[in-house]
PDB file of N, CA, C and O in Angstrom:
ATOM      1  N   MET A   1     110.753 127.211  79.112  1.00  0.00           N
ATOM      2  CA  MET A   1     111.055 126.777  80.466  1.00  0.00           C
ATOM      3  C   MET A   1     110.045 125.694  80.856  1.00  0.00           C
ATOM      4  O   MET A   1     108.845 125.871  80.647  1.00  0.00           O
ATOM      5  N   PRO A   2     110.516 124.576  81.421  1.00  0.00           N
ATOM      6  CA  PRO A   2     109.587 123.505  81.802  1.00  0.00           C
ATOM      7  C   PRO A   2     108.694 123.916  82.979  1.00  0.00           C
ATOM      8  O   PRO A   2     109.056 124.757  83.802  1.00  0.00           O
ATOM      9  N   ARG A   3     107.523 123.294  83.023  1.00  0.00           N
ATOM     10  CA  ARG A   3     106.571 123.533  84.110  1.00  0.00           C
ATOM     11  C   ARG A   3     106.527 122.285  84.992  1.00  0.00           C
ATOM     12  O   ARG A   3     106.420 121.161  84.503  1.00  0.00           O
ATOM     13  N   TYR A   4     106.612 122.516  86.304  1.00  0.00           N
ATOM     14  CA  TYR A   4     106.596 121.431  87.289  1.00  0.00           C
ATOM     15  C   TYR A   4     105.365 121.589  88.170  1.00  0.00           C
ATOM     16  O   TYR A   4     104.907 122.699  88.439  1.00  0.00           O
ATOM     17  N   PHE A   5     104.840 120.443  88.612  1.00  0.00           N
ATOM     18  CA  PHE A   5     103.639 120.411  89.439  1.00  0.00           C
ATOM     19  C   PHE A   5     103.973 119.740  90.765  1.00  0.00           C
ATOM     20  O   PHE A   5     104.642 118.707  90.797  1.00  0.00           O
ATOM     21  N   PHE A   6     103.501 120.334  91.859  1.00  0.00           N
ATOM     22  CA  PHE A   6     103.843 119.900  93.215  1.00  0.00           C
ATOM     23  C   PHE A   6     102.562 119.434  93.909  1.00  0.00           C
ATOM     24  O   PHE A   6     101.831 120.235  94.492  1.00  0.00           O
ATOM     25  N   HIS A   7     102.304 118.126  93.836  1.00  0.00           N
ATOM     26  CA  HIS A   7     101.077 117.528  94.367  1.00  0.00           C
ATOM     27  C   HIS A   7     101.327 117.003  95.784  1.00  0.00           C
ATOM     28  O   HIS A   7     102.262 116.235  96.011  1.00  0.00           O
ATOM     29  N   VAL A   8     100.497 117.417  96.719  1.00  0.00           N
ATOM     30  CA  VAL A   8     100.666 117.045  98.122  1.00  0.00           C
ATOM     31  C   VAL A   8      99.619 116.012  98.517  1.00  0.00           C
ATOM     32  O   VAL A   8      98.442 116.128  98.177  1.00  0.00           O
ATOM     33  N   HIS A   9     100.081 114.997  99.246  1.00  0.00           N
ATOM     34  CA  HIS A   9      99.210 113.953  99.810  1.00  0.00           C
ATOM     35  C   HIS A   9      99.435 113.990 101.324  1.00  0.00           C
ATOM     36  O   HIS A   9     100.468 113.526 101.806  1.00  0.00           O
ATOM     37  N   ASP A  10      98.484 114.534 102.071  1.00  0.00           N
ATOM     38  CA  ASP A  10      98.628 114.622 103.532  1.00  0.00           C
ATOM     39  C   ASP A  10      97.349 114.173 104.233  1.00  0.00           C
ATOM     40  O   ASP A  10      96.826 114.867 105.104  1.00  0.00           O
ATOM     41  N   GLY A  11      96.868 113.024 103.844  1.00  0.00           N
ATOM     42  CA  GLY A  11      95.578 112.557 104.336  1.00  0.00           C
ATOM     43  C   GLY A  11      94.486 112.890 103.346  1.00  0.00           C
ATOM     44  O   GLY A  11      93.424 112.268 103.347  1.00  0.00           O
ATOM     45  N   GLN A  12      94.740 113.846 102.522  1.00  0.00           N
ATOM     46  CA  GLN A  12      93.887 114.189 101.392  1.00  0.00           C
ATOM     47  C   GLN A  12      94.802 114.560 100.237  1.00  0.00           C
ATOM     48  O   GLN A  12      95.972 114.880 100.447  1.00  0.00           O
ATOM     49  N   TYR A  13      94.287 114.520  99.044  1.00  0.00           N
ATOM     50  CA  TYR A  13      95.083 114.823  97.861  1.00  0.00           C
ATOM     51  C   TYR A  13      94.887 116.280  97.479  1.00  0.00           C
ATOM     52  O   TYR A  13      93.762 116.715  97.232  1.00  0.00           O
ATOM     53  N   LEU A  14      95.973 117.030  97.431  1.00  0.00           N
ATOM     54  CA  LEU A  14      95.935 118.442  97.075  1.00  0.00           C
ATOM     55  C   LEU A  14      96.729 118.628  95.784  1.00  0.00           C
ATOM     56  O   LEU A  14      97.936 118.869  95.822  1.00  0.00           O
ATOM     57  N   PRO A  15      96.048 118.516  94.642  1.00  0.00           N
ATOM     58  CA  PRO A  15      96.770 118.622  93.374  1.00  0.00           C
ATOM     59  C   PRO A  15      97.180 120.060  93.059  1.00  0.00           C
ATOM     60  O   PRO A  15      96.481 121.012  93.407  1.00  0.00           O
ATOM     61  N   ASP A  16      98.296 120.194  92.411  1.00  0.00           N
ATOM     62  CA  ASP A  16      98.766 121.481  91.916  1.00  0.00           C
ATOM     63  C   ASP A  16      98.280 121.593  90.474  1.00  0.00           C
ATOM     64  O   ASP A  16      98.846 120.960  89.583  1.00  0.00           O
ATOM     65  N   ARG A  17      97.265 122.369  90.239  1.00  0.00           N
ATOM     66  CA  ARG A  17      96.668 122.472  88.909  1.00  0.00           C
ATOM     67  C   ARG A  17      97.334 123.538  88.035  1.00  0.00           C
ATOM     68  O   ARG A  17      97.147 123.545  86.818  1.00  0.00           O
ATOM     69  N   GLU A  18      98.108 124.436  88.649  1.00  0.00           N
ATOM     70  CA  GLU A  18      98.740 125.510  87.886  1.00  0.00           C
ATOM     71  C   GLU A  18     100.179 125.204  87.504  1.00  0.00           C
ATOM     72  O   GLU A  18     100.609 125.512  86.393  1.00  0.00           O
ATOM     73  N   GLY A  19     100.914 124.605  88.410  1.00  0.00           N
ATOM     74  CA  GLY A  19     102.320 124.336  88.160  1.00  0.00           C
ATOM     75  C   GLY A  19     103.163 125.591  88.276  1.00  0.00           C
ATOM     76  O   GLY A  19     102.657 126.699  88.452  1.00  0.00           O
ATOM     77  N   THR A  20     104.468 125.379  88.171  1.00  0.00           N
ATOM     78  CA  THR A  20     105.428 126.470  88.285  1.00  0.00           C
ATOM     79  C   THR A  20     106.491 126.303  87.211  1.00  0.00           C
ATOM     80  O   THR A  20     107.065 125.226  87.051  1.00  0.00           O
ATOM     81  N   ASP A  21     106.745 127.373  86.481  1.00  0.00           N
ATOM     82  CA  ASP A  21     107.815 127.352  85.487  1.00  0.00           C
ATOM     83  C   ASP A  21     109.151 127.511  86.198  1.00  0.00           C
ATOM     84  O   ASP A  21     109.366 128.466  86.944  1.00  0.00           O
ATOM     85  N   LEU A  22     110.041 126.557  85.954  1.00  0.00           N
ATOM     86  CA  LEU A  22     111.371 126.589  86.564  1.00  0.00           C
ATOM     87  C   LEU A  22     112.398 126.185  85.519  1.00  0.00           C
ATOM     88  O   LEU A  22     112.069 125.474  84.569  1.00  0.00           O
ATOM     89  N   PRO A  23     113.630 126.627  85.683  1.00  0.00           N
ATOM     90  CA  PRO A  23     114.624 126.388  84.637  1.00  0.00           C
ATOM     91  C   PRO A  23     115.002 124.924  84.431  1.00  0.00           C
ATOM     92  O   PRO A  23     115.304 124.513  83.311  1.00  0.00           O
ATOM     93  N   ASP A  24     114.987 124.127  85.518  1.00  0.00           N
ATOM     94  CA  ASP A  24     115.442 122.747  85.389  1.00  0.00           C
ATOM     95  C   ASP A  24     115.037 121.938  86.622  1.00  0.00           C
ATOM     96  O   ASP A  24     114.367 122.443  87.522  1.00  0.00           O
ATOM     97  N   LEU A  25     115.457 120.675  86.640  1.00  0.00           N
ATOM     98  CA  LEU A  25     115.115 119.769  87.734  1.00  0.00           C
ATOM     99  C   LEU A  25     115.719 120.236  89.057  1.00  0.00           C
ATOM    100  O   LEU A  25     115.108 120.065  90.111  1.00  0.00           O
ATOM    101  N   THR A  26     116.898 120.815  89.008  1.00  0.00           N
ATOM    102  CA  THR A  26     117.507 121.351  90.233  1.00  0.00           C
ATOM    103  C   THR A  26     116.632 122.451  90.824  1.00  0.00           C
ATOM    104  O   THR A  26     116.444 122.508  92.039  1.00  0.00           O
ATOM    105  N   GLY A  27     116.105 123.311  89.985  1.00  0.00           N
ATOM    106  CA  GLY A  27     115.194 124.354  90.446  1.00  0.00           C
ATOM    107  C   GLY A  27     113.918 123.773  91.023  1.00  0.00           C
ATOM    108  O   GLY A  27     113.382 124.296  92.000  1.00  0.00           O
ATOM    109  N   ALA A  28     113.428 122.694  90.429  1.00  0.00           N
ATOM    110  CA  ALA A  28     112.220 122.032  90.932  1.00  0.00           C
ATOM    111  C   ALA A  28     112.474 121.419  92.305  1.00  0.00           C
ATOM    112  O   ALA A  28     111.614 121.472  93.184  1.00  0.00           O
ATOM    113  N   ARG A  29     113.648 120.843  92.484  1.00  0.00           N
ATOM    114  CA  ARG A  29     113.987 120.256  93.792  1.00  0.00           C
ATOM    115  C   ARG A  29     114.061 121.331  94.861  1.00  0.00           C
ATOM    116  O   ARG A  29     113.538 121.156  95.962  1.00  0.00           O
ATOM    117  N   LEU A  30     114.706 122.436  94.543  1.00  0.00           N
ATOM    118  CA  LEU A  30     114.794 123.539  95.497  1.00  0.00           C
ATOM    119  C   LEU A  30     113.406 124.081  95.820  1.00  0.00           C
ATOM    120  O   LEU A  30     113.093 124.334  96.983  1.00  0.00           O
ATOM    121  N   ASN A  31     112.578 124.258  94.801  1.00  0.00           N
ATOM    122  CA  ASN A  31     111.215 124.748  95.015  1.00  0.00           C
ATOM    123  C   ASN A  31     110.416 123.779  95.885  1.00  0.00           C
ATOM    124  O   ASN A  31     109.644 124.213  96.739  1.00  0.00           O
ATOM    125  N   ALA A  32     110.593 122.474  95.679  1.00  0.00           N
ATOM    126  CA  ALA A  32     109.877 121.472  96.476  1.00  0.00           C
ATOM    127  C   ALA A  32     110.251 121.575  97.947  1.00  0.00           C
ATOM    128  O   ALA A  32     109.384 121.491  98.817  1.00  0.00           O
ATOM    129  N   VAL A  33     111.527 121.756  98.227  1.00  0.00           N
ATOM    130  CA  VAL A  33     111.976 121.879  99.617  1.00  0.00           C
ATOM    131  C   VAL A  33     111.423 123.154 100.245  1.00  0.00           C
ATOM    132  O   VAL A  33     110.935 123.126 101.375  1.00  0.00           O
ATOM    133  N   LEU A  34     111.495 124.266  99.526  1.00  0.00           N
ATOM    134  CA  LEU A  34     110.978 125.527 100.055  1.00  0.00           C
ATOM    135  C   LEU A  34     109.467 125.467 100.275  1.00  0.00           C
ATOM    136  O   LEU A  34     108.963 125.942 101.292  1.00  0.00           O
ATOM    137  N   TYR A  35     108.755 124.885  99.322  1.00  0.00           N
ATOM    138  CA  TYR A  35     107.300 124.755  99.436  1.00  0.00           C
ATOM    139  C   TYR A  35     106.932 123.847 100.611  1.00  0.00           C
ATOM    140  O   TYR A  35     105.976 124.121 101.336  1.00  0.00           O
ATOM    141  N   THR A  36     107.691 122.766 100.795  1.00  0.00           N
ATOM    142  CA  THR A  36     107.456 121.876 101.928  1.00  0.00           C
ATOM    143  C   THR A  36     107.622 122.632 103.232  1.00  0.00           C
ATOM    144  O   THR A  36     106.800 122.492 104.138  1.00  0.00           O
ATOM    145  N   GLY A  37     108.673 123.428 103.340  1.00  0.00           N
ATOM    146  CA  GLY A  37     108.884 124.224 104.545  1.00  0.00           C
ATOM    147  C   GLY A  37     107.739 125.187 104.804  1.00  0.00           C
ATOM    148  O   GLY A  37     107.321 125.376 105.947  1.00  0.00           O
ATOM    149  N   GLU A  38     107.236 125.791 103.744  1.00  0.00           N
ATOM    150  CA  GLU A  38     106.104 126.716 103.871  1.00  0.00           C
ATOM    151  C   GLU A  38     104.862 125.977 104.379  1.00  0.00           C
ATOM    152  O   GLU A  38     104.171 126.464 105.274  1.00  0.00           O
ATOM    153  N   LEU A  39     104.584 124.813 103.812  1.00  0.00           N
ATOM    154  CA  LEU A  39     103.415 124.038 104.236  1.00  0.00           C
ATOM    155  C   LEU A  39     103.539 123.597 105.691  1.00  0.00           C
ATOM    156  O   LEU A  39     102.573 123.666 106.451  1.00  0.00           O
ATOM    157  N   LEU A  40     104.725 123.148 106.072  1.00  0.00           N
ATOM    158  CA  LEU A  40     104.925 122.686 107.443  1.00  0.00           C
ATOM    159  C   LEU A  40     104.816 123.823 108.441  1.00  0.00           C
ATOM    160  O   LEU A  40     104.345 123.614 109.558  1.00  0.00           O
ATOM    161  N   SER A  41     105.236 125.006 108.069  1.00  0.00           N
ATOM    162  CA  SER A  41     105.151 126.135 108.989  1.00  0.00           C
ATOM    163  C   SER A  41     103.708 126.582 109.211  1.00  0.00           C
ATOM    164  O   SER A  41     103.403 127.219 110.219  1.00  0.00           O
ATOM    165  N   ARG A  42     102.824 126.252 108.280  1.00  0.00           N
ATOM    166  CA  ARG A  42     101.405 126.606 108.429  1.00  0.00           C
ATOM    167  C   ARG A  42     100.671 125.668 109.378  1.00  0.00           C
ATOM    168  O   ARG A  42      99.676 126.059 109.989  1.00  0.00           O
ATOM    169  N   ASP A  43     101.155 124.424 109.508  1.00  0.00           N
ATOM    170  CA  ASP A  43     100.440 123.415 110.298  1.00  0.00           C
ATOM    171  C   ASP A  43     101.429 122.630 111.149  1.00  0.00           C
ATOM    172  O   ASP A  43     101.614 121.429 110.948  1.00  0.00           O
ATOM    173  N   THR A  44     102.063 123.309 112.096  1.00  0.00           N
ATOM    174  CA  THR A  44     103.081 122.636 112.892  1.00  0.00           C
ATOM    175  C   THR A  44     102.503 121.540 113.783  1.00  0.00           C
ATOM    176  O   THR A  44     103.175 120.533 114.005  1.00  0.00           O
ATOM    177  N   GLU A  45     101.306 121.692 114.292  1.00  0.00           N
ATOM    178  CA  GLU A  45     100.707 120.649 115.139  1.00  0.00           C
ATOM    179  C   GLU A  45     100.346 119.404 114.336  1.00  0.00           C
ATOM    180  O   GLU A  45     100.643 118.285 114.754  1.00  0.00           O
ATOM    181  N   GLY A  46      99.714 119.595 113.199  1.00  0.00           N
ATOM    182  CA  GLY A  46      99.305 118.458 112.374  1.00  0.00           C
ATOM    183  C   GLY A  46     100.482 117.660 111.859  1.00  0.00           C
ATOM    184  O   GLY A  46     100.377 116.453 111.644  1.00  0.00           O
ATOM    185  N   PHE A  47     101.599 118.331 111.663  1.00  0.00           N
ATOM    186  CA  PHE A  47     102.794 117.676 111.146  1.00  0.00           C
ATOM    187  C   PHE A  47     103.342 116.652 112.128  1.00  0.00           C
ATOM    188  O   PHE A  47     103.915 115.649 111.703  1.00  0.00           O
ATOM    189  N   TRP A  48     103.184 116.872 113.417  1.00  0.00           N
ATOM    190  CA  TRP A  48     103.786 116.014 114.432  1.00  0.00           C
ATOM    191  C   TRP A  48     102.929 114.810 114.803  1.00  0.00           C
ATOM    192  O   TRP A  48     103.211 114.147 115.802  1.00  0.00           O
ATOM    193  N   ASN A  49     101.893 114.511 114.031  1.00  0.00           N
ATOM    194  CA  ASN A  49     101.029 113.385 114.378  1.00  0.00           C
ATOM    195  C   ASN A  49     101.607 112.042 113.960  1.00  0.00           C
ATOM    196  O   ASN A  49     100.995 111.008 114.231  1.00  0.00           O
ATOM    197  N   GLY A  50     102.747 112.023 113.320  1.00  0.00           N
ATOM    198  CA  GLY A  50     103.408 110.774 112.959  1.00  0.00           C
ATOM    199  C   GLY A  50     102.928 110.142 111.670  1.00  0.00           C
ATOM    200  O   GLY A  50     103.410 109.074 111.292  1.00  0.00           O
ATOM    201  N   GLU A  51     101.994 110.775 110.992  1.00  0.00           N
ATOM    202  CA  GLU A  51     101.503 110.226 109.735  1.00  0.00           C
ATOM    203  C   GLU A  51     102.367 110.701 108.578  1.00  0.00           C
ATOM    204  O   GLU A  51     102.761 111.865 108.514  1.00  0.00           O
ATOM    205  N   LEU A  52     102.652 109.786 107.671  1.00  0.00           N
ATOM    206  CA  LEU A  52     103.448 110.105 106.498  1.00  0.00           C
ATOM    207  C   LEU A  52     102.650 110.970 105.538  1.00  0.00           C
ATOM    208  O   LEU A  52     101.471 110.712 105.295  1.00  0.00           O
ATOM    209  N   TRP A  53     103.284 111.985 104.997  1.00  0.00           N
ATOM    210  CA  TRP A  53     102.705 112.706 103.874  1.00  0.00           C
ATOM    211  C   TRP A  53     103.810 112.890 102.853  1.00  0.00           C
ATOM    212  O   TRP A  53     104.994 112.861 103.186  1.00  0.00           O
ATOM    213  N   HIS A  54     103.419 113.074 101.642  1.00  0.00           N
ATOM    214  CA  HIS A  54     104.435 113.227 100.620  1.00  0.00           C
ATOM    215  C   HIS A  54     104.013 114.207  99.537  1.00  0.00           C
ATOM    216  O   HIS A  54     102.844 114.561  99.387  1.00  0.00           O
ATOM    217  N   MET A  55     105.029 114.623  98.791  1.00  0.00           N
ATOM    218  CA  MET A  55     104.828 115.524  97.675  1.00  0.00           C
ATOM    219  C   MET A  55     105.399 114.844  96.434  1.00  0.00           C
ATOM    220  O   MET A  55     106.582 114.506  96.385  1.00  0.00           O
ATOM    221  N   ASP A  56     104.546 114.650  95.438  1.00  0.00           N
ATOM    222  CA  ASP A  56     104.991 114.154  94.145  1.00  0.00           C
ATOM    223  C   ASP A  56     105.226 115.350  93.240  1.00  0.00           C
ATOM    224  O   ASP A  56     104.360 116.217  93.114  1.00  0.00           O
ATOM    225  N   VAL A  57     106.375 115.402  92.620  1.00  0.00           N
ATOM    226  CA  VAL A  57     106.674 116.467  91.668  1.00  0.00           C
ATOM    227  C   VAL A  57     106.655 115.840  90.281  1.00  0.00           C
ATOM    228  O   VAL A  57     107.386 114.892  89.995  1.00  0.00           O
ATOM    229  N   THR A  58     105.800 116.395  89.429  1.00  0.00           N
ATOM    230  CA  THR A  58     105.621 115.841  88.093  1.00  0.00           C
ATOM    231  C   THR A  58     105.967 116.867  87.021  1.00  0.00           C
ATOM    232  O   THR A  58     106.092 118.064  87.281  1.00  0.00           O
ATOM    233  N   ASP A  59     106.117 116.348  85.806  1.00  0.00           N
ATOM    234  CA  ASP A  59     106.283 117.235  84.665  1.00  0.00           C
ATOM    235  C   ASP A  59     104.915 117.552  84.079  1.00  0.00           C
ATOM    236  O   ASP A  59     103.889 117.186  84.652  1.00  0.00           O
ATOM    237  N   GLU A  60     104.903 118.221  82.955  1.00  0.00           N
ATOM    238  CA  GLU A  60     103.637 118.647  82.337  1.00  0.00           C
ATOM    239  C   GLU A  60     102.785 117.480  81.865  1.00  0.00           C
ATOM    240  O   GLU A  60     101.567 117.615  81.742  1.00  0.00           O
ATOM    241  N   VAL A  61     103.402 116.344  81.600  1.00  0.00           N
ATOM    242  CA  VAL A  61     102.682 115.162  81.126  1.00  0.00           C
ATOM    243  C   VAL A  61     102.111 114.352  82.289  1.00  0.00           C
ATOM    244  O   VAL A  61     101.201 113.543  82.102  1.00  0.00           O
ATOM    245  N   GLY A  62     102.649 114.573  83.493  1.00  0.00           N
ATOM    246  CA  GLY A  62     102.192 113.847  84.668  1.00  0.00           C
ATOM    247  C   GLY A  62     103.160 112.777  85.137  1.00  0.00           C
ATOM    248  O   GLY A  62     102.838 112.010  86.045  1.00  0.00           O
ATOM    249  N   VAL A  63     104.341 112.712  84.536  1.00  0.00           N
ATOM    250  CA  VAL A  63     105.357 111.752  84.960  1.00  0.00           C
ATOM    251  C   VAL A  63     105.956 112.220  86.286  1.00  0.00           C
ATOM    252  O   VAL A  63     106.397 113.363  86.404  1.00  0.00           O
ATOM    253  N   ILE A  64     105.969 111.333  87.281  1.00  0.00           N
ATOM    254  CA  ILE A  64     106.562 111.678  88.577  1.00  0.00           C
ATOM    255  C   ILE A  64     108.076 111.732  88.421  1.00  0.00           C
ATOM    256  O   ILE A  64     108.702 110.745  88.035  1.00  0.00           O
ATOM    257  N   LEU A  65     108.654 112.874  88.720  1.00  0.00           N
ATOM    258  CA  LEU A  65     110.091 113.079  88.615  1.00  0.00           C
ATOM    259  C   LEU A  65     110.812 112.754  89.913  1.00  0.00           C
ATOM    260  O   LEU A  65     111.919 112.216  89.903  1.00  0.00           O
ATOM    261  N   PHE A  66     110.173 113.085  91.031  1.00  0.00           N
ATOM    262  CA  PHE A  66     110.693 112.710  92.350  1.00  0.00           C
ATOM    263  C   PHE A  66     109.597 112.922  93.381  1.00  0.00           C
ATOM    264  O   PHE A  66     108.597 113.594  93.127  1.00  0.00           O
ATOM    265  N   THR A  67     109.808 112.335  94.545  1.00  0.00           N
ATOM    266  CA  THR A  67     108.850 112.409  95.641  1.00  0.00           C
ATOM    267  C   THR A  67     109.590 112.780  96.922  1.00  0.00           C
ATOM    268  O   THR A  67     110.671 112.257  97.195  1.00  0.00           O
ATOM    269  N   LEU A  68     109.012 113.669  97.693  1.00  0.00           N
ATOM    270  CA  LEU A  68     109.492 113.956  99.041  1.00  0.00           C
ATOM    271  C   LEU A  68     108.552 113.268 100.010  1.00  0.00           C
ATOM    272  O   LEU A  68     107.346 113.510  99.975  1.00  0.00           O
ATOM    273  N   ASP A  69     109.083 112.411 100.879  1.00  0.00           N
ATOM    274  CA  ASP A  69     108.303 111.767 101.932  1.00  0.00           C
ATOM    275  C   ASP A  69     108.649 112.449 103.245  1.00  0.00           C
ATOM    276  O   ASP A  69     109.820 112.578 103.603  1.00  0.00           O
ATOM    277  N   ILE A  70     107.617 112.885 103.957  1.00  0.00           N
ATOM    278  CA  ILE A  70     107.817 113.633 105.192  1.00  0.00           C
ATOM    279  C   ILE A  70     107.036 112.958 106.315  1.00  0.00           C
ATOM    280  O   ILE A  70     105.848 112.668 106.174  1.00  0.00           O
ATOM    281  N   VAL A  71     107.722 112.712 107.434  1.00  0.00           N
ATOM    282  CA  VAL A  71     107.053 112.202 108.625  1.00  0.00           C
ATOM    283  C   VAL A  71     107.821 112.725 109.840  1.00  0.00           C
ATOM    284  O   VAL A  71     109.050 112.806 109.815  1.00  0.00           O
ATOM    285  N   ALA A  72     107.116 113.068 110.870  1.00  0.00           N
ATOM    286  CA  ALA A  72     107.746 113.517 112.105  1.00  0.00           C
ATOM    287  C   ALA A  72     107.154 112.717 113.255  1.00  0.00           C
ATOM    288  O   ALA A  72     105.961 112.414 113.273  1.00  0.00           O
ATOM    289  N   THR A  73     107.997 112.386 114.203  1.00  0.00           N
ATOM    290  CA  THR A  73     107.526 111.676 115.381  1.00  0.00           C
ATOM    291  C   THR A  73     107.959 112.427 116.627  1.00  0.00           C
ATOM    292  O   THR A  73     108.997 113.090 116.644  1.00  0.00           O
ATOM    293  N   ASP A  74     107.170 112.316 117.639  1.00  0.00           N
ATOM    294  CA  ASP A  74     107.458 112.941 118.917  1.00  0.00           C
ATOM    295  C   ASP A  74     108.633 112.194 119.553  1.00  0.00           C
ATOM    296  O   ASP A  74     108.553 110.977 119.726  1.00  0.00           O
ATOM    297  N   PRO A  75     109.714 112.882 119.902  1.00  0.00           N
ATOM    298  CA  PRO A  75     110.885 112.186 120.434  1.00  0.00           C
ATOM    299  C   PRO A  75     110.620 111.447 121.733  1.00  0.00           C
ATOM    300  O   PRO A  75     111.321 110.478 122.025  1.00  0.00           O
ATOM    301  N   THR A  76     109.635 111.863 122.531  1.00  0.00           N
ATOM    302  CA  THR A  76     109.349 111.137 123.771  1.00  0.00           C
ATOM    303  C   THR A  76     108.781 109.766 123.467  1.00  0.00           C
ATOM    304  O   THR A  76     109.047 108.818 124.206  1.00  0.00           O
ATOM    305  N   VAL A  77     108.012 109.635 122.407  1.00  0.00           N
ATOM    306  CA  VAL A  77     107.469 108.336 122.018  1.00  0.00           C
ATOM    307  C   VAL A  77     108.595 107.440 121.532  1.00  0.00           C
ATOM    308  O   VAL A  77     108.644 106.265 121.896  1.00  0.00           O
ATOM    309  N   VAL A  78     109.491 107.963 120.725  1.00  0.00           N
ATOM    310  CA  VAL A  78     110.619 107.183 120.222  1.00  0.00           C
ATOM    311  C   VAL A  78     111.492 106.734 121.380  1.00  0.00           C
ATOM    312  O   VAL A  78     111.932 105.585 121.411  1.00  0.00           O
ATOM    313  N   GLN A  79     111.748 107.617 122.330  1.00  0.00           N
ATOM    314  CA  GLN A  79     112.583 107.277 123.462  1.00  0.00           C
ATOM    315  C   GLN A  79     111.944 106.164 124.287  1.00  0.00           C
ATOM    316  O   GLN A  79     112.636 105.227 124.685  1.00  0.00           O
ATOM    317  N   LEU A  80     110.651 106.244 124.550  1.00  0.00           N
ATOM    318  CA  LEU A  80     109.980 105.210 125.322  1.00  0.00           C
ATOM    319  C   LEU A  80     110.048 103.864 124.623  1.00  0.00           C
ATOM    320  O   LEU A  80     110.264 102.839 125.271  1.00  0.00           O
ATOM    321  N   GLU A  81     109.869 103.853 123.326  1.00  0.00           N
ATOM    322  CA  GLU A  81     109.886 102.601 122.580  1.00  0.00           C
ATOM    323  C   GLU A  81     111.265 101.981 122.566  1.00  0.00           C
ATOM    324  O   GLU A  81     111.383 100.757 122.510  1.00  0.00           O
ATOM    325  N   GLY A  82     112.313 102.788 122.615  1.00  0.00           N
ATOM    326  CA  GLY A  82     113.663 102.260 122.548  1.00  0.00           C
ATOM    327  C   GLY A  82     114.340 102.159 123.902  1.00  0.00           C
ATOM    328  O   GLY A  82     115.504 101.763 123.976  1.00  0.00           O
ATOM    329  N   SER A  83     113.641 102.508 124.979  1.00  0.00           N
ATOM    330  CA  SER A  83     114.266 102.515 126.300  1.00  0.00           C
ATOM    331  C   SER A  83     114.346 101.112 126.891  1.00  0.00           C
ATOM    332  O   SER A  83     113.531 100.250 126.560  1.00  0.00           O
ATOM    333  N   PRO A  84     115.335 100.878 127.774  1.00  0.00           N
ATOM    334  CA  PRO A  84     115.449  99.557 128.424  1.00  0.00           C
ATOM    335  C   PRO A  84     114.181  99.229 129.199  1.00  0.00           C
ATOM    336  O   PRO A  84     113.568 100.104 129.812  1.00  0.00           O
ATOM    337  N   GLY A  85     113.806  97.988 129.165  1.00  0.00           N
ATOM    338  CA  GLY A  85     112.626  97.549 129.893  1.00  0.00           C
ATOM    339  C   GLY A  85     111.342  97.698 129.133  1.00  0.00           C
ATOM    340  O   GLY A  85     110.298  97.237 129.596  1.00  0.00           O
ATOM    341  N   HIS A  86     111.381  98.329 127.976  1.00  0.00           N
ATOM    342  CA  HIS A  86     110.177  98.467 127.158  1.00  0.00           C
ATOM    343  C   HIS A  86     109.972  97.198 126.371  1.00  0.00           C
ATOM    344  O   HIS A  86     110.838  96.789 125.598  1.00  0.00           O
ATOM    345  N   GLU A  87     108.835  96.577 126.566  1.00  0.00           N
ATOM    346  CA  GLU A  87     108.498  95.353 125.855  1.00  0.00           C
ATOM    347  C   GLU A  87     107.837  95.694 124.538  1.00  0.00           C
ATOM    348  O   GLU A  87     106.842  96.418 124.530  1.00  0.00           O
ATOM    349  N   PRO A  88     108.360  95.192 123.408  1.00  0.00           N
ATOM    350  CA  PRO A  88     107.687  95.441 122.132  1.00  0.00           C
ATOM    351  C   PRO A  88     106.301  94.828 122.110  1.00  0.00           C
ATOM    352  O   PRO A  88     106.056  93.804 122.748  1.00  0.00           O
ATOM    353  N   ASP A  89     105.392  95.459 121.373  1.00  0.00           N
ATOM    354  CA  ASP A  89     104.040  94.922 121.230  1.00  0.00           C
ATOM    355  C   ASP A  89     104.087  93.640 120.425  1.00  0.00           C
ATOM    356  O   ASP A  89     104.913  93.487 119.526  1.00  0.00           O
ATOM    357  N   GLY A  90     103.198  92.724 120.755  1.00  0.00           N
ATOM    358  CA  GLY A  90     103.072  91.544 119.918  1.00  0.00           C
ATOM    359  C   GLY A  90     103.331  90.360 120.647  1.00  0.00           C
ATOM    360  O   GLY A  90     103.268  89.264 120.089  1.00  0.00           O
TER     361      GLY A  90
END
């Protein structure tokens, strides 16, 4: 069974040194989504700061198989920026 590694970059690099044995790439994708949900539920305030974080999923050799990019923005900020009468910066 192949081993997949789920490396998180959220302002700091959190490497997955153990990896997880999964049957295939579909299993790795599902695990990445579930793991992302677990991480986000631990730090709901930090997640909403608008900064991009991502998870690189690699194989045993270190080849990146796919990346999840995660960013959340406060809807009130988005609404203000897109509302009539709002002048863009610059």
